[in-house]
PDB file of N, CA, C, O and CB in Angstrom:
ATOM      1  N   MET A   1       7.212  -1.776  24.826  1.00  0.00           N
ATOM      2  CA  MET A   1       5.556  -2.588  24.639  1.00  0.00           C
ATOM      3  C   MET A   1       4.605  -1.857  23.961  1.00  0.00           C
ATOM      4  O   MET A   1       3.634  -2.398  23.432  1.00  0.00           O
ATOM      5  CB  MET A   1       4.731  -2.894  26.054  1.00  0.00           C
ATOM      6  N   ALA A   2       4.914  -0.038  23.922  1.00  0.00           N
ATOM      7  CA  ALA A   2       3.990   0.691  23.325  1.00  0.00           C
ATOM      8  C   ALA A   2       3.887   0.295  21.894  1.00  0.00           C
ATOM      9  O   ALA A   2       2.904   0.536  21.193  1.00  0.00           O
ATOM     10  CB  ALA A   2       4.265   2.054  23.504  1.00  0.00           C
ATOM     11  N   LYS A   3       5.089  -0.400  21.455  1.00  0.00           N
ATOM     12  CA  LYS A   3       5.081  -1.054  19.924  1.00  0.00           C
ATOM     13  C   LYS A   3       4.203  -1.735  19.707  1.00  0.00           C
ATOM     14  O   LYS A   3       3.326  -1.589  18.856  1.00  0.00           O
ATOM     15  CB  LYS A   3       6.077  -1.840  19.504  1.00  0.00           C
ATOM     16  N   ALA A   4       4.344  -2.570  20.467  1.00  0.00           N
ATOM     17  CA  ALA A   4       3.255  -3.859  20.341  1.00  0.00           C
ATOM     18  C   ALA A   4       1.735  -3.570  20.228  1.00  0.00           C
ATOM     19  O   ALA A   4       1.032  -3.985  19.307  1.00  0.00           O
ATOM     20  CB  ALA A   4       3.352  -4.788  21.654  1.00  0.00           C
ATOM     21  N   LEU A   5       1.294  -2.791  21.296  1.00  0.00           N
ATOM     22  CA  LEU A   5       0.219  -1.978  21.776  1.00  0.00           C
ATOM     23  C   LEU A   5      -0.613  -1.516  20.450  1.00  0.00           C
ATOM     24  O   LEU A   5      -1.839  -1.471  20.348  1.00  0.00           O
ATOM     25  CB  LEU A   5       0.815  -0.702  22.662  1.00  0.00           C
ATOM     26  N   SER A   6       0.422  -1.163  19.396  1.00  0.00           N
ATOM     27  CA  SER A   6       0.118  -0.178  18.469  1.00  0.00           C
ATOM     28  C   SER A   6      -0.642  -1.265  17.104  1.00  0.00           C
ATOM     29  O   SER A   6      -1.425  -1.024  16.186  1.00  0.00           O
ATOM     30  CB  SER A   6       1.727   0.802  18.052  1.00  0.00           C
ATOM     31  N   LYS A   7       0.013  -2.399  17.534  1.00  0.00           N
ATOM     32  CA  LYS A   7      -0.190  -3.676  16.896  1.00  0.00           C
ATOM     33  C   LYS A   7      -1.698  -4.290  16.617  1.00  0.00           C
ATOM     34  O   LYS A   7      -2.470  -4.494  17.553  1.00  0.00           O
ATOM     35  CB  LYS A   7       0.531  -4.598  17.734  1.00  0.00           C
ATOM     36  N   GLN A   8      -2.004  -4.533  15.410  1.00  0.00           N
ATOM     37  CA  GLN A   8      -3.234  -5.572  16.029  1.00  0.00           C
ATOM     38  C   GLN A   8      -3.428  -6.411  14.901  1.00  0.00           C
ATOM     39  O   GLN A   8      -3.062  -6.125  13.761  1.00  0.00           O
ATOM     40  CB  GLN A   8      -4.814  -4.831  16.506  1.00  0.00           C
ATOM     41  N   ILE A   9      -4.080  -7.573  15.281  1.00  0.00           N
ATOM     42  CA  ILE A   9      -4.084  -8.891  14.422  1.00  0.00           C
ATOM     43  C   ILE A   9      -5.012  -9.104  13.954  1.00  0.00           C
ATOM     44  O   ILE A   9      -5.984  -9.106  14.709  1.00  0.00           O
ATOM     45  CB  ILE A   9      -3.836  -9.987  14.899  1.00  0.00           C
ATOM     46  N   VAL A  10      -5.260  -9.407  12.450  1.00  0.00           N
ATOM     47  CA  VAL A  10      -6.766  -9.409  11.781  1.00  0.00           C
ATOM     48  C   VAL A  10      -6.531 -10.526  11.230  1.00  0.00           C
ATOM     49  O   VAL A  10      -5.533 -11.243  11.298  1.00  0.00           O
ATOM     50  CB  VAL A  10      -7.315  -8.230  10.719  1.00  0.00           C
ATOM     51  N   VAL A  11      -8.059 -10.722  10.351  1.00  0.00           N
ATOM     52  CA  VAL A  11      -8.029 -12.080   9.573  1.00  0.00           C
ATOM     53  C   VAL A  11      -8.573 -11.768   7.699  1.00  0.00           C
ATOM     54  O   VAL A  11      -9.695 -11.317   7.470  1.00  0.00           O
ATOM     55  CB  VAL A  11      -9.344 -13.299  10.568  1.00  0.00           C
ATOM     56  N   CYS A  12      -7.954 -11.972   6.984  1.00  0.00           N
ATOM     57  CA  CYS A  12      -7.855 -11.702   5.507  1.00  0.00           C
ATOM     58  C   CYS A  12      -9.048 -12.378   5.459  1.00  0.00           C
ATOM     59  O   CYS A  12      -9.081 -13.447   6.069  1.00  0.00           O
ATOM     60  CB  CYS A  12      -6.564 -12.212   4.546  1.00  0.00           C
ATOM     61  N   VAL A  13     -10.540 -11.834   4.589  1.00  0.00           N
ATOM     62  CA  VAL A  13     -11.812 -12.151   4.799  1.00  0.00           C
ATOM     63  C   VAL A  13     -12.200 -12.424   2.714  1.00  0.00           C
ATOM     64  O   VAL A  13     -13.201 -12.868   2.153  1.00  0.00           O
ATOM     65  CB  VAL A  13     -12.744 -10.591   5.915  1.00  0.00           C
ATOM     66  N   ASN A  14     -10.896 -11.913   2.164  1.00  0.00           N
ATOM     67  CA  ASN A  14     -11.227 -11.450   0.970  1.00  0.00           C
ATOM     68  C   ASN A  14     -10.402 -10.622   0.528  1.00  0.00           C
ATOM     69  O   ASN A  14     -10.194  -9.449   0.834  1.00  0.00           O
ATOM     70  CB  ASN A  14     -12.318 -10.976   0.913  1.00  0.00           C
ATOM     71  N   ASN A  15      -9.473 -11.959  -0.952  1.00  0.00           N
ATOM     72  CA  ASN A  15      -8.387 -11.546  -1.530  1.00  0.00           C
ATOM     73  C   ASN A  15      -8.391 -10.864  -2.839  1.00  0.00           C
ATOM     74  O   ASN A  15      -7.354 -10.412  -3.325  1.00  0.00           O
ATOM     75  CB  ASN A  15      -7.683 -12.510  -1.584  1.00  0.00           C
ATOM     76  N   ASP A  16      -9.691 -10.771  -3.491  1.00  0.00           N
ATOM     77  CA  ASP A  16     -10.115 -10.651  -4.442  1.00  0.00           C
ATOM     78  C   ASP A  16      -9.270  -9.238  -5.130  1.00  0.00           C
ATOM     79  O   ASP A  16      -9.470  -8.171  -4.550  1.00  0.00           O
ATOM     80  CB  ASP A  16     -11.548 -10.707  -4.200  1.00  0.00           C
ATOM     81  N   GLY A  17      -8.436  -9.236  -6.222  1.00  0.00           N
ATOM     82  CA  GLY A  17      -7.644  -8.735  -7.048  1.00  0.00           C
ATOM     83  C   GLY A  17      -5.988  -8.793  -6.160  1.00  0.00           C
ATOM     84  O   GLY A  17      -4.957  -8.245  -6.550  1.00  0.00           O
ATOM     85  N   TYR A  18      -6.097  -9.315  -5.372  1.00  0.00           N
ATOM     86  CA  TYR A  18      -4.831  -9.687  -4.335  1.00  0.00           C
ATOM     87  C   TYR A  18      -4.376 -10.873  -4.157  1.00  0.00           C
ATOM     88  O   TYR A  18      -3.685 -11.154  -3.177  1.00  0.00           O
ATOM     89  CB  TYR A  18      -5.035  -9.400  -3.065  1.00  0.00           C
ATOM     90  N   ALA A  19      -4.744 -11.839  -5.198  1.00  0.00           N
ATOM     91  CA  ALA A  19      -4.681 -13.313  -4.661  1.00  0.00           C
ATOM     92  C   ALA A  19      -3.250 -13.821  -4.198  1.00  0.00           C
ATOM     93  O   ALA A  19      -3.047 -14.782  -3.457  1.00  0.00           O
ATOM     94  CB  ALA A  19      -5.181 -14.307  -5.817  1.00  0.00           C
ATOM     95  N   ALA A  20      -2.182 -12.893  -4.845  1.00  0.00           N
ATOM     96  CA  ALA A  20      -0.776 -13.237  -5.067  1.00  0.00           C
ATOM     97  C   ALA A  20      -0.119 -12.632  -3.548  1.00  0.00           C
ATOM     98  O   ALA A  20       0.809 -13.172  -2.944  1.00  0.00           O
ATOM     99  CB  ALA A  20      -0.107 -12.430  -6.641  1.00  0.00           C
ATOM    100  N   SER A  21      -0.619 -11.776  -3.247  1.00  0.00           N
ATOM    101  CA  SER A  21      -0.301 -11.133  -2.389  1.00  0.00           C
ATOM    102  C   SER A  21      -0.951 -11.630  -0.811  1.00  0.00           C
ATOM    103  O   SER A  21      -0.271 -11.914   0.175  1.00  0.00           O
ATOM    104  CB  SER A  21      -0.610  -9.881  -2.905  1.00  0.00           C
ATOM    105  N   LEU A  22      -2.641 -11.640  -0.921  1.00  0.00           N
ATOM    106  CA  LEU A  22      -3.090 -12.211   0.511  1.00  0.00           C
ATOM    107  C   LEU A  22      -3.378 -13.626   0.413  1.00  0.00           C
ATOM    108  O   LEU A  22      -3.089 -14.334  -0.552  1.00  0.00           O
ATOM    109  CB  LEU A  22      -4.403 -11.505   1.104  1.00  0.00           C
ATOM    110  N   GLU A  23      -3.999 -14.015   1.534  1.00  0.00           N
ATOM    111  CA  GLU A  23      -4.174 -15.496   1.695  1.00  0.00           C
ATOM    112  C   GLU A  23      -5.468 -15.139   2.523  1.00  0.00           C
ATOM    113  O   GLU A  23      -5.498 -14.223   3.345  1.00  0.00           O
ATOM    114  CB  GLU A  23      -2.825 -16.493   2.492  1.00  0.00           C
ATOM    115  N   LYS A  24      -6.493 -15.925   2.232  1.00  0.00           N
ATOM    116  CA  LYS A  24      -8.386 -15.794   2.993  1.00  0.00           C
ATOM    117  C   LYS A  24      -8.012 -16.650   4.284  1.00  0.00           C
ATOM    118  O   LYS A  24      -7.171 -17.545   4.206  1.00  0.00           O
ATOM    119  CB  LYS A  24     -10.141 -16.845   1.812  1.00  0.00           C
ATOM    120  N   ARG A  25      -8.501 -16.421   5.170  1.00  0.00           N
ATOM    121  CA  ARG A  25      -8.411 -16.941   6.344  1.00  0.00           C
ATOM    122  C   ARG A  25      -7.101 -16.845   6.642  1.00  0.00           C
ATOM    123  O   ARG A  25      -6.897 -17.911   7.222  1.00  0.00           O
ATOM    124  CB  ARG A  25      -8.912 -18.169   6.449  1.00  0.00           C
ATOM    125  N   LYS A  26      -5.953 -16.183   6.617  1.00  0.00           N
ATOM    126  CA  LYS A  26      -4.526 -15.890   7.378  1.00  0.00           C
ATOM    127  C   LYS A  26      -4.838 -14.612   8.031  1.00  0.00           C
ATOM    128  O   LYS A  26      -5.483 -13.659   7.596  1.00  0.00           O
ATOM    129  CB  LYS A  26      -3.092 -15.732   6.343  1.00  0.00           C
ATOM    130  N   LEU A  27      -4.252 -14.780   9.164  1.00  0.00           N
ATOM    131  CA  LEU A  27      -3.992 -13.627  10.190  1.00  0.00           C
ATOM    132  C   LEU A  27      -2.598 -12.674   9.520  1.00  0.00           C
ATOM    133  O   LEU A  27      -1.687 -13.144   8.838  1.00  0.00           O
ATOM    134  CB  LEU A  27      -3.578 -14.422  11.929  1.00  0.00           C
ATOM    135  N   TYR A  28      -2.709 -11.684   9.812  1.00  0.00           N
ATOM    136  CA  TYR A  28      -1.891 -10.501   9.693  1.00  0.00           C
ATOM    137  C   TYR A  28      -2.065  -9.715  10.815  1.00  0.00           C
ATOM    138  O   TYR A  28      -2.884  -9.728  11.734  1.00  0.00           O
ATOM    139  CB  TYR A  28      -2.160  -9.732   8.524  1.00  0.00           C
ATOM    140  N   VAL A  29      -0.985  -8.934  10.498  1.00  0.00           N
ATOM    141  CA  VAL A  29      -0.006  -8.175  11.784  1.00  0.00           C
ATOM    142  C   VAL A  29      -0.268  -6.575  10.698  1.00  0.00           C
ATOM    143  O   VAL A  29       0.266  -6.247   9.638  1.00  0.00           O
ATOM    144  CB  VAL A  29       2.371  -9.031  12.072  1.00  0.00           C
ATOM    145  N   THR A  30      -1.364  -5.845  11.593  1.00  0.00           N
ATOM    146  CA  THR A  30      -1.309  -4.385  11.382  1.00  0.00           C
ATOM    147  C   THR A  30      -0.760  -3.477  11.924  1.00  0.00           C
ATOM    148  O   THR A  30      -0.623  -3.579  13.143  1.00  0.00           O
ATOM    149  CB  THR A  30      -2.148  -3.962  11.407  1.00  0.00           C
ATOM    150  N   LEU A  31      -0.156  -2.052  11.128  1.00  0.00           N
ATOM    151  CA  LEU A  31       0.698  -1.359  12.125  1.00  0.00           C
ATOM    152  C   LEU A  31      -0.492  -0.130  11.890  1.00  0.00           C
ATOM    153  O   LEU A  31      -1.327  -0.111  10.984  1.00  0.00           O
ATOM    154  CB  LEU A  31       2.635  -1.056  11.726  1.00  0.00           C
ATOM    155  N   ARG A  32      -0.302   0.939  13.038  1.00  0.00           N
ATOM    156  CA  ARG A  32      -1.318   1.754  12.953  1.00  0.00           C
ATOM    157  C   ARG A  32      -0.921   3.077  11.918  1.00  0.00           C
ATOM    158  O   ARG A  32       0.128   3.674  12.162  1.00  0.00           O
ATOM    159  CB  ARG A  32      -1.683   2.135  14.436  1.00  0.00           C
ATOM    160  N   ASP A  33      -1.535   3.401  11.083  1.00  0.00           N
ATOM    161  CA  ASP A  33      -1.606   4.538  10.055  1.00  0.00           C
ATOM    162  C   ASP A  33      -2.843   5.832   9.546  1.00  0.00           C
ATOM    163  O   ASP A  33      -3.706   6.057   8.697  1.00  0.00           O
ATOM    164  CB  ASP A  33      -1.414   3.764   8.980  1.00  0.00           C
ATOM    165  N   ALA A  34      -2.361   6.260  10.422  1.00  0.00           N
ATOM    166  CA  ALA A  34      -3.731   7.404  10.349  1.00  0.00           C
ATOM    167  C   ALA A  34      -3.926   7.627   8.767  1.00  0.00           C
ATOM    168  O   ALA A  34      -5.071   7.450   8.351  1.00  0.00           O
ATOM    169  CB  ALA A  34      -3.358   9.187  11.210  1.00  0.00           C
ATOM    170  N   VAL A  35      -3.182   7.904   8.071  1.00  0.00           N
ATOM    171  CA  VAL A  35      -3.881   8.389   6.669  1.00  0.00           C
ATOM    172  C   VAL A  35      -4.113   7.436   6.019  1.00  0.00           C
ATOM    173  O   VAL A  35      -4.869   7.551   5.053  1.00  0.00           O
ATOM    174  CB  VAL A  35      -3.190   9.255   5.771  1.00  0.00           C
ATOM    175  N   ALA A  36      -3.454   6.025   6.393  1.00  0.00           N
ATOM    176  CA  ALA A  36      -4.293   4.729   5.242  1.00  0.00           C
ATOM    177  C   ALA A  36      -5.645   4.762   5.808  1.00  0.00           C
ATOM    178  O   ALA A  36      -6.576   4.655   5.011  1.00  0.00           O
ATOM    179  CB  ALA A  36      -3.633   2.792   5.318  1.00  0.00           C
ATOM    180  N   GLU A  37      -5.943   4.912   7.255  1.00  0.00           N
ATOM    181  CA  GLU A  37      -7.087   4.771   7.691  1.00  0.00           C
ATOM    182  C   GLU A  37      -8.285   6.142   7.196  1.00  0.00           C
ATOM    183  O   GLU A  37      -9.428   5.706   7.338  1.00  0.00           O
ATOM    184  CB  GLU A  37      -6.782   4.585   9.219  1.00  0.00           C
ATOM    185  N   LYS A  38      -8.290   7.162   6.837  1.00  0.00           N
ATOM    186  CA  LYS A  38      -8.953   8.265   6.508  1.00  0.00           C
ATOM    187  C   LYS A  38      -9.172   7.481   5.027  1.00  0.00           C
ATOM    188  O   LYS A  38     -10.384   7.525   4.816  1.00  0.00           O
ATOM    189  CB  LYS A  38      -8.109   9.846   6.678  1.00  0.00           C
ATOM    190  N   HIS A  39      -8.616   6.906   4.113  1.00  0.00           N
ATOM    191  CA  HIS A  39      -8.819   6.633   2.900  1.00  0.00           C
ATOM    192  C   HIS A  39      -9.494   5.144   3.180  1.00  0.00           C
ATOM    193  O   HIS A  39      -9.515   4.536   2.110  1.00  0.00           O
ATOM    194  CB  HIS A  39      -7.471   6.772   1.991  1.00  0.00           C
ATOM    195  N   GLY A  40      -9.897   4.572   3.959  1.00  0.00           N
ATOM    196  CA  GLY A  40     -10.640   3.282   3.967  1.00  0.00           C
ATOM    197  C   GLY A  40      -9.177   2.166   3.771  1.00  0.00           C
ATOM    198  O   GLY A  40      -9.151   1.062   3.228  1.00  0.00           O
ATOM    199  N   LEU A  41      -8.309   2.757   4.277  1.00  0.00           N
ATOM    200  CA  LEU A  41      -7.082   1.134   3.881  1.00  0.00           C
ATOM    201  C   LEU A  41      -6.268   0.710   5.770  1.00  0.00           C
ATOM    202  O   LEU A  41      -6.085   1.323   6.822  1.00  0.00           O
ATOM    203  CB  LEU A  41      -4.938   1.980   2.167  1.00  0.00           C
ATOM    204  N   ILE A  42      -6.109  -0.189   5.419  1.00  0.00           N
ATOM    205  CA  ILE A  42      -5.229  -0.877   6.223  1.00  0.00           C
ATOM    206  C   ILE A  42      -3.752  -0.776   6.026  1.00  0.00           C
ATOM    207  O   ILE A  42      -3.181  -0.828   4.937  1.00  0.00           O
ATOM    208  CB  ILE A  42      -5.558  -2.115   6.143  1.00  0.00           C
ATOM    209  N   ARG A  43      -3.260  -0.643   7.060  1.00  0.00           N
ATOM    210  CA  ARG A  43      -1.410  -0.978   6.717  1.00  0.00           C
ATOM    211  C   ARG A  43      -1.108  -2.429   6.786  1.00  0.00           C
ATOM    212  O   ARG A  43      -1.585  -2.556   7.914  1.00  0.00           O
ATOM    213  CB  ARG A  43      -0.219  -0.250   7.989  1.00  0.00           C
ATOM    214  N   ILE A  44      -0.741  -3.514   6.522  1.00  0.00           N
ATOM    215  CA  ILE A  44      -0.516  -5.033   6.596  1.00  0.00           C
ATOM    216  C   ILE A  44       1.255  -5.581   6.482  1.00  0.00           C
ATOM    217  O   ILE A  44       2.043  -5.519   5.539  1.00  0.00           O
ATOM    218  CB  ILE A  44      -1.471  -5.692   5.204  1.00  0.00           C
ATOM    219  N   VAL A  45       1.410  -6.114   7.890  1.00  0.00           N
ATOM    220  CA  VAL A  45       2.774  -6.885   7.498  1.00  0.00           C
ATOM    221  C   VAL A  45       2.837  -7.965   6.705  1.00  0.00           C
ATOM    222  O   VAL A  45       1.949  -8.809   6.823  1.00  0.00           O
ATOM    223  CB  VAL A  45       3.407  -7.355   8.534  1.00  0.00           C
ATOM    224  N   ASP A  46       3.713  -8.123   5.907  1.00  0.00           N
ATOM    225  CA  ASP A  46       3.566  -9.379   5.276  1.00  0.00           C
ATOM    226  C   ASP A  46       4.650 -10.473   5.715  1.00  0.00           C
ATOM    227  O   ASP A  46       5.236 -10.350   6.790  1.00  0.00           O
ATOM    228  CB  ASP A  46       3.619  -9.140   3.791  1.00  0.00           C
ATOM    229  N   GLU A  47       4.852 -11.338   5.019  1.00  0.00           N
ATOM    230  CA  GLU A  47       5.801 -12.288   5.647  1.00  0.00           C
ATOM    231  C   GLU A  47       7.397 -12.152   5.856  1.00  0.00           C
ATOM    232  O   GLU A  47       8.125 -12.694   6.689  1.00  0.00           O
ATOM    233  CB  GLU A  47       5.644 -13.368   4.932  1.00  0.00           C
ATOM    234  N   SER A  48       7.716 -11.173   4.736  1.00  0.00           N
ATOM    235  CA  SER A  48       8.859 -10.594   4.907  1.00  0.00           C
ATOM    236  C   SER A  48       9.583  -9.613   5.753  1.00  0.00           C
ATOM    237  O   SER A  48      10.798  -9.447   5.849  1.00  0.00           O
ATOM    238  CB  SER A  48       8.930 -10.303   4.136  1.00  0.00           C
ATOM    239  N   GLY A  49       8.525  -8.940   6.402  1.00  0.00           N
ATOM    240  CA  GLY A  49       8.911  -7.985   7.574  1.00  0.00           C
ATOM    241  C   GLY A  49       8.126  -6.505   6.552  1.00  0.00           C
ATOM    242  O   GLY A  49       7.938  -5.438   7.136  1.00  0.00           O
ATOM    243  N   SER A  50       7.764  -6.654   5.107  1.00  0.00           N
ATOM    244  CA  SER A  50       7.574  -5.382   4.916  1.00  0.00           C
ATOM    245  C   SER A  50       5.859  -5.011   4.848  1.00  0.00           C
ATOM    246  O   SER A  50       5.232  -6.066   4.751  1.00  0.00           O
ATOM    247  CB  SER A  50       8.403  -5.043   3.613  1.00  0.00           C
ATOM    248  N   ASP A  51       5.088  -3.981   4.871  1.00  0.00           N
ATOM    249  CA  ASP A  51       3.885  -3.155   4.900  1.00  0.00           C
ATOM    250  C   ASP A  51       3.569  -2.812   3.812  1.00  0.00           C
ATOM    251  O   ASP A  51       4.361  -2.170   3.122  1.00  0.00           O
ATOM    252  CB  ASP A  51       3.903  -2.103   5.593  1.00  0.00           C
ATOM    253  N   TYR A  52       2.268  -3.163   3.343  1.00  0.00           N
ATOM    254  CA  TYR A  52       1.696  -2.474   2.351  1.00  0.00           C
ATOM    255  C   TYR A  52      -0.038  -2.291   3.073  1.00  0.00           C
ATOM    256  O   TYR A  52      -0.444  -2.674   4.170  1.00  0.00           O
ATOM    257  CB  TYR A  52       1.913  -3.426   0.763  1.00  0.00           C
ATOM    258  N   VAL A  53      -0.777  -1.561   1.964  1.00  0.00           N
ATOM    259  CA  VAL A  53      -1.840  -0.692   2.174  1.00  0.00           C
ATOM    260  C   VAL A  53      -2.845  -1.705   1.274  1.00  0.00           C
ATOM    261  O   VAL A  53      -2.714  -2.017   0.091  1.00  0.00           O
ATOM    262  CB  VAL A  53      -1.570   1.029   1.643  1.00  0.00           C
ATOM    263  N   TYR A  54      -3.784  -2.072   2.130  1.00  0.00           N
ATOM    264  CA  TYR A  54      -5.122  -2.925   1.094  1.00  0.00           C
ATOM    265  C   TYR A  54      -6.465  -1.860   1.805  1.00  0.00           C
ATOM    266  O   TYR A  54      -6.680  -1.088   2.740  1.00  0.00           O
ATOM    267  CB  TYR A  54      -5.447  -5.351   1.620  1.00  0.00           C
ATOM    268  N   PRO A  55      -6.997  -2.360   0.825  1.00  0.00           N
ATOM    269  CA  PRO A  55      -8.986  -1.935   1.550  1.00  0.00           C
ATOM    270  C   PRO A  55      -8.704  -2.592   2.937  1.00  0.00           C
ATOM    271  O   PRO A  55      -8.044  -3.592   3.221  1.00  0.00           O
ATOM    272  CB  PRO A  55     -10.889  -3.064   0.520  1.00  0.00           C
ATOM    273  N   LYS A  56      -9.412  -1.717   3.713  1.00  0.00           N
ATOM    274  CA  LYS A  56     -10.006  -2.324   4.979  1.00  0.00           C
ATOM    275  C   LYS A  56     -10.990  -3.245   5.483  1.00  0.00           C
ATOM    276  O   LYS A  56     -11.289  -3.549   6.638  1.00  0.00           O
ATOM    277  CB  LYS A  56     -10.312  -1.619   5.454  1.00  0.00           C
ATOM    278  N   THR A  57     -11.716  -3.870   3.639  1.00  0.00           N
ATOM    279  CA  THR A  57     -12.345  -4.378   4.166  1.00  0.00           C
ATOM    280  C   THR A  57     -12.306  -5.189   3.327  1.00  0.00           C
ATOM    281  O   THR A  57     -13.279  -5.322   2.585  1.00  0.00           O
ATOM    282  CB  THR A  57     -13.220  -3.933   4.609  1.00  0.00           C
ATOM    283  N   MET A  58     -11.158  -5.992   3.180  1.00  0.00           N
ATOM    284  CA  MET A  58     -10.915  -7.075   3.011  1.00  0.00           C
ATOM    285  C   MET A  58     -10.313  -7.456   4.474  1.00  0.00           C
ATOM    286  O   MET A  58      -9.296  -8.148   4.418  1.00  0.00           O
ATOM    287  CB  MET A  58     -10.143  -7.216   1.798  1.00  0.00           C
ATOM    288  N   PHE A  59     -10.821  -7.084   5.898  1.00  0.00           N
ATOM    289  CA  PHE A  59      -9.690  -7.722   6.870  1.00  0.00           C
ATOM    290  C   PHE A  59     -10.836  -7.526   7.639  1.00  0.00           C
ATOM    291  O   PHE A  59     -11.630  -6.622   7.382  1.00  0.00           O
ATOM    292  CB  PHE A  59      -8.032  -7.036   7.303  1.00  0.00           C
ATOM    293  N   ARG A  60     -11.018  -8.502   8.796  1.00  0.00           N
ATOM    294  CA  ARG A  60     -11.272  -8.329   9.863  1.00  0.00           C
ATOM    295  C   ARG A  60     -10.760  -8.106  11.568  1.00  0.00           C
ATOM    296  O   ARG A  60      -9.702  -8.705  11.760  1.00  0.00           O
ATOM    297  CB  ARG A  60     -11.727  -8.920   9.632  1.00  0.00           C
ATOM    298  N   ALA A  61     -11.087  -7.653  12.353  1.00  0.00           N
ATOM    299  CA  ALA A  61     -10.375  -7.720  13.467  1.00  0.00           C
ATOM    300  C   ALA A  61     -10.774  -8.602  14.476  1.00  0.00           C
ATOM    301  O   ALA A  61     -11.954  -8.627  14.824  1.00  0.00           O
ATOM    302  CB  ALA A  61     -10.290  -6.604  13.937  1.00  0.00           C
ATOM    303  N   ILE A  62      -9.930  -9.337  14.993  1.00  0.00           N
ATOM    304  CA  ILE A  62      -9.920 -10.648  15.918  1.00  0.00           C
ATOM    305  C   ILE A  62      -9.232 -10.331  16.982  1.00  0.00           C
ATOM    306  O   ILE A  62      -8.188  -9.680  16.989  1.00  0.00           O
ATOM    307  CB  ILE A  62      -9.303 -11.928  15.340  1.00  0.00           C
ATOM    308  N   ALA A  63     -10.033 -10.971  18.292  1.00  0.00           N
ATOM    309  CA  ALA A  63      -9.667 -11.121  19.380  1.00  0.00           C
ATOM    310  C   ALA A  63      -9.333 -12.099  20.232  1.00  0.00           C
ATOM    311  O   ALA A  63     -10.085 -12.994  20.619  1.00  0.00           O
ATOM    312  CB  ALA A  63     -10.184 -10.707  19.718  1.00  0.00           C
ATOM    313  N   LEU A  64      -7.847 -11.882  20.620  1.00  0.00           N
ATOM    314  CA  LEU A  64      -7.455 -13.599  20.730  1.00  0.00           C
ATOM    315  C   LEU A  64      -6.930 -13.327  22.500  1.00  0.00           C
ATOM    316  O   LEU A  64      -6.682 -12.181  22.874  1.00  0.00           O
ATOM    317  CB  LEU A  64      -5.729 -14.350  19.248  1.00  0.00           C
ATOM    318  N   PRO A  65      -6.850 -14.157  23.166  1.00  0.00           N
ATOM    319  CA  PRO A  65      -6.196 -13.953  24.477  1.00  0.00           C
ATOM    320  C   PRO A  65      -5.086 -13.798  24.633  1.00  0.00           C
ATOM    321  O   PRO A  65      -4.300 -14.642  24.203  1.00  0.00           O
ATOM    322  CB  PRO A  65      -6.325 -14.711  25.211  1.00  0.00           C
ATOM    323  N   GLN A  66      -4.697 -12.813  25.215  1.00  0.00           N
ATOM    324  CA  GLN A  66      -3.510 -11.971  25.489  1.00  0.00           C
ATOM    325  C   GLN A  66      -1.937 -13.028  25.163  1.00  0.00           C
ATOM    326  O   GLN A  66      -1.010 -12.786  24.391  1.00  0.00           O
ATOM    327  CB  GLN A  66      -3.695 -11.397  27.323  1.00  0.00           C
ATOM    328  N   SER A  67      -2.125 -14.109  26.013  1.00  0.00           N
ATOM    329  CA  SER A  67      -0.975 -15.014  25.637  1.00  0.00           C
ATOM    330  C   SER A  67      -0.479 -15.437  24.449  1.00  0.00           C
ATOM    331  O   SER A  67       0.681 -15.626  24.081  1.00  0.00           O
ATOM    332  CB  SER A  67      -1.124 -15.986  26.087  1.00  0.00           C
ATOM    333  N   VAL A  68      -1.917 -15.602  23.696  1.00  0.00           N
ATOM    334  CA  VAL A  68      -1.950 -16.197  22.080  1.00  0.00           C
ATOM    335  C   VAL A  68      -1.399 -14.584  21.030  1.00  0.00           C
ATOM    336  O   VAL A  68      -0.441 -14.692  20.265  1.00  0.00           O
ATOM    337  CB  VAL A  68      -4.150 -16.869  21.571  1.00  0.00           C
ATOM    338  N   LYS A  69      -1.887 -13.705  21.119  1.00  0.00           N
ATOM    339  CA  LYS A  69      -1.618 -12.390  20.775  1.00  0.00           C
ATOM    340  C   LYS A  69      -0.029 -12.099  20.815  1.00  0.00           C
ATOM    341  O   LYS A  69       0.708 -12.036  19.831  1.00  0.00           O
ATOM    342  CB  LYS A  69      -2.413 -11.475  21.729  1.00  0.00           C
ATOM    343  N   LYS A  70       0.339 -11.934  22.186  1.00  0.00           N
ATOM    344  CA  LYS A  70       2.053 -12.014  22.454  1.00  0.00           C
ATOM    345  C   LYS A  70       2.852 -12.762  21.587  1.00  0.00           C
ATOM    346  O   LYS A  70       3.866 -12.359  21.017  1.00  0.00           O
ATOM    347  CB  LYS A  70       2.437 -12.646  23.785  1.00  0.00           C
ATOM    348  N   ALA A  71       2.034 -14.555  21.471  1.00  0.00           N
ATOM    349  CA  ALA A  71       3.121 -15.401  20.940  1.00  0.00           C
ATOM    350  C   ALA A  71       2.922 -15.502  19.262  1.00  0.00           C
ATOM    351  O   ALA A  71       3.655 -16.069  18.452  1.00  0.00           O
ATOM    352  CB  ALA A  71       3.049 -16.951  21.709  1.00  0.00           C
ATOM    353  N   VAL A  72       1.505 -14.651  19.002  1.00  0.00           N
ATOM    354  CA  VAL A  72       1.776 -14.637  17.584  1.00  0.00           C
ATOM    355  C   VAL A  72       2.253 -13.445  16.827  1.00  0.00           C
ATOM    356  O   VAL A  72       2.139 -13.500  15.602  1.00  0.00           O
ATOM    357  CB  VAL A  72       0.693 -14.999  17.003  1.00  0.00           C
ATOM    358  N   LEU A  73       3.003 -11.892  17.605  1.00  0.00           N
ATOM    359  CA  LEU A  73       3.292 -10.912  17.589  1.00  0.00           C
ATOM    360  C   LEU A  73       4.970 -11.414  17.575  1.00  0.00           C
ATOM    361  O   LEU A  73       5.715 -11.011  16.682  1.00  0.00           O
ATOM    362  CB  LEU A  73       2.561 -10.071  18.630  1.00  0.00           C
ATOM    363  N   ALA A  74       5.387 -12.202  18.510  1.00  0.00           N
ATOM    364  CA  ALA A  74       6.514 -12.687  18.640  1.00  0.00           C
ATOM    365  C   ALA A  74       7.012 -13.719  17.662  1.00  0.00           C
ATOM    366  O   ALA A  74       8.161 -14.022  17.984  1.00  0.00           O
ATOM    367  CB  ALA A  74       6.530 -13.085  19.779  1.00  0.00           C
ATOM    368  N   ALA A  75       6.747 -14.152  16.963  1.00  0.00           N
ATOM    369  CA  ALA A  75       6.622 -15.261  16.102  1.00  0.00           C
ATOM    370  C   ALA A  75       6.989 -14.672  14.931  1.00  0.00           C
ATOM    371  O   ALA A  75       7.012 -15.329  13.890  1.00  0.00           O
ATOM    372  CB  ALA A  75       5.300 -15.940  16.053  1.00  0.00           C
TER     373      ALA A  75
END
């Protein structure tokens, strides 16, 4: 369960320069990355399961009920 706690769900609010990779208003799962965070970046997992870093300003954290968060992370 510790692995799930290190994941967060964010919504993309800006995809300028990354239109082929990111969709506005789409939910994404993040992975904790202290090095990326120090540089103002956030690590995002895409549909294929691969993860990439993007500017943190392109996303907003969202709060979901625990049951919804579990369902999203399990999907």
